[in-house]
KEKE-3310 file (N, C-alpha, C; in steps of 0.2 Angstrom, whole numbers, plus 5000, padded with zeros to 4 digits):
npx = (5008:5020:5017:5025:5037:5034:5030:5042:5049:5041:5044:5058:5058:5053:5062:5076:5078:5074:5078:5076:5072:5065:5055:5047:5043:5037:5025:5019:5015:5006:4996:4992:4987:4977:4968:4964:4959:4948:4938:4936:4925:4922:4931:4940:4954:4963:4960:4962:4976:4982:4978:4984:4998:4998:4996:5008:5017:5013:5014:5027:5029:5028:5014:5013:5021:5014:5002:5008:5010:4997:4995:5004:4997:4986:4992:4997:4985:4981:4990:4990:4976:4980:4989:4990:5000:5015:5017:5023:5033:5041:5044:5051:5063:5068:5072:5083:5081:5080:5092:5107:5111:5099:5092:5081:5072:5061:5051:5053:5039:5035:5039:5032:5020:5022:5023:5011:5002:5007:5005:4992:4979:4963:4945:4938:4926:4917:4917:4929:4945:4957:4971:4986:4999:5015:5025:5024:5029:5026:5015:5016:5015:5002:4994:4998:4992:4978:4979:4980:4969:4958:4962:4957:4943:4938:4930:4940:4939:4928:4929:4942:4951:4961:4975:4988:5005:5019:5035:5040:5033:5033:5032:5020:5012:5014:5007:4995:4990:4990:4982:4971:4967:4966:4954:4954:4949:4956:4967:4978:4994:5005:5020:5029:5028:5031:5034:5023:5010:4995:4980:4962:4959:4971:4982:4974:4980:4989:4985:4977:4963:4958:4947:4939:4938:4930:4919:4917:4917:4930)
npy = (4946:4954:4963:4968:4970:4979:4991:4995:4998:5009:5017:5020:5025:5038:5043:5053:5068:5066:5053:5035:5031:5042:5044:5033:5034:5047:5043:5032:5040:5049:5042:5035:5046:5051:5041:5040:5054:5053:5045:5051:5061:5072:5083:5090:5099:5089:5083:5094:5097:5086:5085:5097:5092:5082:5090:5097:5088:5081:5092:5093:5084:5081:5082:5069:5061:5060:5053:5041:5038:5035:5024:5015:5013:5006:4995:4990:4986:4976:4967:4963:4957:4946:4939:4937:4946:4953:4966:4979:4979:4970:4976:4986:4980:4972:4982:4987:4997:4995:4995:4991:5002:5011:5004:4996:4983:4971:4958:4943:4936:4922:4918:4926:4921:4908:4911:4916:4905:4898:4905:4911:4917:4911:4916:4930:4933:4941:4936:4940:4941:4948:4958:4965:4973:4978:4984:4988:4989:4985:4979:4965:4954:4955:4954:4941:4934:4937:4930:4917:4915:4916:4905:4895:4897:4908:4923:4937:4949:4953:4948:4951:4962:4975:4983:4992:4998:5009:5017:5023:5034:5030:5016:5015:5022:5013:5001:5005:5008:4995:4986:4994:4992:4978:4978:4976:4979:4991:5001:5011:5016:5030:5030:5026:5010:5005:5016:5025:5016:5013:5020:5023:5039:5043:5055:5063:5066:5057:5045:5033:5027:5013:5011:5000:4999:5011:5008:5008:5003:5001)
npz = (4899:4908:4921:4932:4927:4916:4924:4930:4919:4914:4925:4923:4910:4914:4923:4925:4925:4938:4950:4949:4961:4966:4957:4958:4973:4972:4964:4971:4981:4975:4970:4981:4990:4981:4980:4994:4996:4987:4993:5006:5012:5019:5016:5024:5035:5034:5022:5013:5015:5010:4998:4993:4994:4985:4973:4974:4971:4960:4951:4946:4936:4917:4907:4898:4907:4918:4912:4911:4924:4927:4919:4925:4938:4934:4929:4940:4947:4939:4940:4954:4952:4945:4953:4970:4978:4986:4976:4973:4984:4978:4965:4970:4977:4965:4957:4962:4971:4985:4998:5009:5014:5015:5023:5021:5017:5009:5014:5005:4996:4996:5009:5017:5014:5019:5033:5036:5034:5045:5056:5056:5065:5074:5069:5079:5092:5084:5072:5064:5057:5065:5062:5066:5060:5064:5056:5042:5029:5011:5014:5013:5022:5026:5013:5011:5021:5017:5005:5009:5017:5006:4999:5007:5006:5012:5013:5012:5011:5018:5031:5035:5047:5047:5055:5050:5052:5050:5051:5040:5028:5015:5015:5022:5011:5000:5006:5010:4997:4989:4997:4996:4983:4984:4991:5005:5021:5030:5042:5040:5046:5050:5060:5074:5080:5093:5101:5098:5098:5087:5091:5093:5090:5087:5078:5065:5053:5051:5047:5037:5029:5021:5005:5008:5021:5024:5018:5006:4988:4975)
capx = (5012:5023:5015:5029:5043:5031:5030:5049:5050:5039:5049:5065:5057:5052:5068:5082:5078:5073:5080:5070:5068:5061:5049:5043:5040:5031:5021:5014:5011:5001:4991:4989:4982:4971:4962:4962:4955:4942:4933:4935:4919:4922:4936:4942:4960:4969:4959:4966:4983:4984:4977:4991:5004:4996:4997:5014:5020:5012:5015:5033:5030:5025:5007:5016:5023:5007:4999:5012:5008:4990:4995:5007:4992:4982:4996:4998:4980:4981:4996:4986:4971:4982:4992:4990:5007:5017:5020:5027:5039:5046:5048:5056:5069:5072:5074:5087:5080:5081:5098:5109:5111:5093:5090:5074:5071:5055:5051:5051:5033:5035:5041:5027:5015:5023:5023:5004:5000:5009:5003:4986:4973:4956:4942:4937:4919:4913:4918:4934:4952:4959:4978:4990:5005:5019:5031:5020:5032:5022:5009:5016:5012:4994:4992:4999:4986:4972:4979:4979:4961:4955:4963:4952:4937:4935:4930:4945:4937:4923:4931:4949:4951:4969:4979:4995:5009:5026:5037:5041:5027:5034:5029:5012:5008:5013:5003:4988:4988:4989:4976:4965:4965:4963:4947:4955:4948:4963:4969:4987:4996:5012:5022:5034:5023:5035:5033:5016:5006:4990:4974:4958:4961:4978:4983:4971:4984:4995:4980:4973:4957:4956:4940:4934:4936:4926:4912:4916:4920:4933)
capy = (4953:4955:4970:4972:4974:4985:4996:4997:5000:5016:5021:5020:5030:5045:5044:5057:5074:5063:5046:5030:5030:5048:5043:5028:5036:5051:5038:5029:5045:5053:5037:5034:5051:5053:5036:5042:5059:5051:5043:5056:5065:5078:5088:5095:5100:5084:5082:5099:5097:5079:5088:5102:5088:5079:5095:5100:5081:5079:5097:5091:5080:5083:5078:5062:5057:5059:5048:5035:5036:5032:5018:5011:5010:5001:4989:4987:4983:4970:4962:4960:4953:4940:4935:4941:4946:4960:4968:4984:4977:4965:4981:4990:4977:4970:4987:4990:5003:4993:4994:4991:5010:5014:4999:4994:4976:4968:4950:4938:4934:4915:4918:4929:4915:4902:4914:4916:4898:4894:4910:4915:4915:4910:4923:4932:4932:4944:4933:4944:4940:4954:4958:4971:4973:4984:4986:4984:4990:4986:4975:4959:4949:4956:4951:4934:4931:4937:4924:4910:4914:4915:4898:4892:4899:4914:4929:4941:4956:4955:4944:4954:4969:4977:4989:4992:5004:5009:5023:5027:5036:5027:5010:5017:5023:5006:4996:5007:5008:4989:4985:4997:4989:4971:4978:4974:4984:4993:5007:5012:5022:5031:5031:5021:5006:5003:5022:5027:5012:5015:5019:5028:5046:5044:5061:5060:5067:5051:5038:5033:5022:5011:5012:4995:5001:5016:5006:5010:4999:5003)
capz = (4900:4915:4923:4936:4922:4912:4928:4931:4911:4915:4930:4920:4905:4918:4926:4921:4930:4945:4951:4949:4968:4967:4953:4962:4979:4970:4961:4975:4986:4972:4969:4989:4991:4977:4983:5001:4996:4984:4998:5011:5010:5024:5013:5031:5034:5032:5014:5010:5016:5007:4990:4992:4994:4979:4968:4973:4968:4951:4946:4945:4929:4912:4905:4897:4913:4922:4910:4912:4931:4928:4917:4931:4943:4930:4929:4947:4948:4935:4944:4959:4952:4942:4958:4976:4981:4987:4969:4975:4988:4974:4962:4975:4979:4961:4954:4966:4976:4992:4999:5015:5016:5017:5030:5020:5014:5009:5015:5000:4997:4998:5016:5019:5014:5024:5039:5037:5035:5051:5062:5056:5071:5073:5070:5085:5093:5080:5065:5060:5058:5066:5061:5067:5056:5066:5052:5036:5023:5006:5016:5010:5027:5026:5008:5012:5025:5013:5000:5013:5018:5001:4997:5013:5005:5017:5010:5016:5009:5022:5036:5038:5050:5048:5057:5047:5054:5048:5053:5034:5024:5008:5016:5022:5005:4998:5009:5009:4990:4987:5002:4994:4976:4985:4994:5011:5027:5034:5044:5038:5051:5050:5066:5078:5083:5100:5105:5097:5094:5084:5096:5091:5092:5084:5074:5059:5047:5050:5047:5030:5028:5014:5004:5010:5028:5022:5016:4998:4984:4971)
cpx = (5014:5022:5021:5034:5040:5031:5036:5050:5048:5043:5054:5063:5055:5058:5073:5083:5077:5076:5075:5067:5064:5054:5045:5040:5035:5025:5016:5012:5005:4995:4987:4984:4976:4966:4960:4958:4948:4937:4932:4930:4918:4926:4938:4950:4964:4967:4962:4973:4986:4984:4983:4997:5003:4998:5004:5019:5019:5014:5023:5034:5026:5018:5008:5017:5018:5003:5002:5011:5002:4992:4998:5002:4987:4986:4997:4992:4979:4986:4992:4980:4973:4986:4992:4997:5009:5021:5024:5034:5044:5049:5053:5064:5072:5075:5080:5088:5081:5089:5101:5109:5105:5090:5083:5075:5064:5055:5049:5044:5032:5036:5036:5021:5015:5021:5014:5001:5002:5005:4996:4981:4967:4952:4941:4929:4915:4913:4924:4941:4955:4968:4981:4998:5010:5024:5028:5024:5027:5016:5008:5014:5005:4991:4992:4994:4980:4973:4977:4972:4957:4956:4959:4945:4933:4935:4934:4942:4932:4926:4938:4947:4958:4970:4986:4999:5016:5028:5039:5035:5028:5030:5020:5008:5008:5008:4996:4986:4986:4984:4970:4962:4963:4957:4949:4954:4953:4964:4976:4989:5004:5014:5027:5029:5026:5032:5026:5012:4999:4983:4969:4959:4967:4978:4979:4976:4990:4991:4977:4969:4956:4949:4936:4932:4931:4919:4911:4920:4924:4934)
cpy = (4952:4962:4973:4974:4980:4991:4999:5000:5008:5021:5024:5026:5038:5047:5048:5063:5072:5055:5042:5030:5036:5047:5038:5030:5042:5047:5035:5034:5048:5048:5035:5039:5052:5047:5038:5048:5057:5048:5046:5062:5071:5084:5093:5097:5095:5082:5087:5099:5091:5082:5093:5097:5085:5083:5097:5094:5081:5085:5096:5088:5082:5078:5071:5059:5055:5054:5042:5032:5033:5025:5012:5009:5005:4995:4986:4984:4977:4965:4959:4956:4947:4936:4939:4940:4953:4964:4974:4982:4974:4971:4984:4987:4974:4975:4990:4996:5002:4993:4993:4999:5013:5010:4997:4988:4973:4961:4947:4936:4926:4914:4921:4924:4910:4905:4914:4910:4895:4898:4913:4912:4913:4917:4924:4932:4936:4942:4937:4941:4947:4954:4965:4969:4979:4987:4984:4984:4990:4982:4968:4954:4949:4952:4944:4931:4931:4931:4917:4910:4913:4908:4893:4893:4903:4920:4935:4947:4959:4952:4947:4961:4971:4982:4988:4998:5003:5016:5026:5029:5032:5019:5011:5018:5016:5002:4998:5007:5000:4985:4988:4993:4982:4971:4975:4981:4985:4999:5008:5018:5023:5034:5026:5016:5005:5011:5025:5022:5015:5013:5023:5034:5048:5050:5059:5061:5062:5045:5039:5026:5019:5011:5006:4997:5007:5014:5007:5005:5003:4999)
cpz = (4908:4917:4928:4931:4918:4917:4929:4924:4912:4919:4927:4914:4909:4921:4922:4925:4937:4944:4950:4956:4969:4963:4956:4969:4977:4968:4965:4981:4982:4972:4977:4990:4987:4979:4989:5000:4991:4987:5005:5009:5013:5021:5020:5030:5032:5025:5011:5009:5011:4999:4988:4990:4986:4973:4968:4970:4961:4948:4944:4938:4924:4912:4904:4902:4917:4919:4911:4920:4931:4924:4921:4936:4940:4930:4935:4950:4945:4938:4950:4958:4948:4948:4963:4979:4982:4981:4970:4979:4983:4969:4965:4976:4971:4956:4956:4969:4983:4993:5007:5017:5019:5023:5027:5015:5015:5009:5008:5000:4999:5005:5020:5020:5020:5032:5041:5038:5042:5057:5062:5060:5068:5072:5077:5086:5088:5073:5061:5061:5058:5066:5062:5064:5059:5061:5045:5029:5017:5008:5014:5014:5027:5019:5007:5016:5021:5008:5003:5014:5012:4999:5002:5011:5009:5012:5014:5016:5015:5030:5039:5040:5052:5050:5054:5049:5051:5049:5047:5030:5018:5010:5018:5016:5001:5000:5009:5001:4988:4992:4999:4987:4978:4989:5001:5017:5030:5036:5043:5042:5050:5057:5069:5082:5090:5103:5104:5094:5093:5090:5093:5095:5089:5079:5067:5053:5046:5049:5040:5031:5022:5012:5007:5018:5029:5020:5009:4993:4978:4964)
residu = (MET:ASP:GLU:LYS:LYS:GLU:ILE:ILE:ASP:ARG:ILE:ASN:ARG:ILE:SER:GLY:LYS:TYR:SER:ALA:TYR:GLU:VAL:PHE:THR:ASP:TRP:ILE:ARG:CYS:CYS:ALA:ILE:ALA:THR:SER:ASN:ALA:VAL:ASP:ILE:PHE:HIS:GLY:LYS:VAL:TRP:LYS:ASP:ARG:GLU:LYS:GLN:TYR:ILE:ASP:THR:ILE:SER:ARG:TYR:THR:ARG:GLU:GLU:VAL:ARG:LEU:PHE:SER:GLU:MET:LEU:ALA:LEU:LEU:ALA:MET:ALA:LEU:GLU:LYS:ASN:MET:GLU:ASP:VAL:LEU:GLY:ASP:ILE:TYR:MET:THR:SER:GLY:MET:GLY:SER:LYS:ALA:SER:GLY:GLN:PHE:PHE:THR:PRO:PHE:HIS:LEU:SER:GLU:LEU:THR:ALA:GLU:CYS:SER:LEU:CYS:ALA:MET:ASP:LYS:ASN:GLY:LYS:TYR:ARG:ILE:ASN:GLU:PRO:SER:CYS:GLY:GLY:GLY:GLY:MET:ILE:ILE:ALA:ALA:ALA:LYS:VAL:LEU:LYS:ALA:LYS:GLY:VAL:ASP:TYR:GLN:ARG:LYS:MET:ASP:VAL:VAL:ALA:GLN:ASP:LEU:ASP:TRP:LYS:GLY:VAL:TYR:MET:CYS:TYR:LEU:GLN:LEU:SER:LEU:LEU:GLY:ILE:PRO:ALA:VAL:CYS:VAL:GLN:GLY:ASP:THR:LEU:ALA:GLU:PRO:TYR:ILE:PRO:GLY:TYR:PRO:ARG:GLU:ARG:VAL:MET:TYR:THR:PRO:ALA:LYS:MET:GLY:VAL:LEU:ILE)
# end
């Protein structure tokens, strides 16, 4: 089975009253928020605001379309299990959603792997590979680093510690969702890395912690 083609097929089946771009964006938003809120035990203002955003988004779709959303998430998990790569970035580009007009292009994964092979640094004094990705997109560079570490026999789920930042919420959601499914401890941040680099105390509503970062297995 080609899980990526199956996901694109379902996006096209849902499309009609909404564009494929809108369906894709709504799907990753809902999946990311559902994952984040599932591991946020405090249910404070950020949790409630995200829950409302989830409900406002998912309520636009029929019961059958919501079922297809669930199938797409399962297919994404299967694709990442089969081959560690930027699945969502590839879907975004091959389905024609990336364009010069939007200014968004996702690095081909083989280039991300080559970059990771050449630039991955040694562990710090605490035995961690600390990675800061200032323009994360779908998280391809981070996934490539995890794949390289895995090939070297390193338990990337225990040894990586990631901060991934992007100006576009879509990129944050894509990165958060894929890193969550891969069990990578990461802080995913919405913001301009140059003007507002992430530091502890960053506005909570613009930060998402993967389940692994929260100490939760999914």
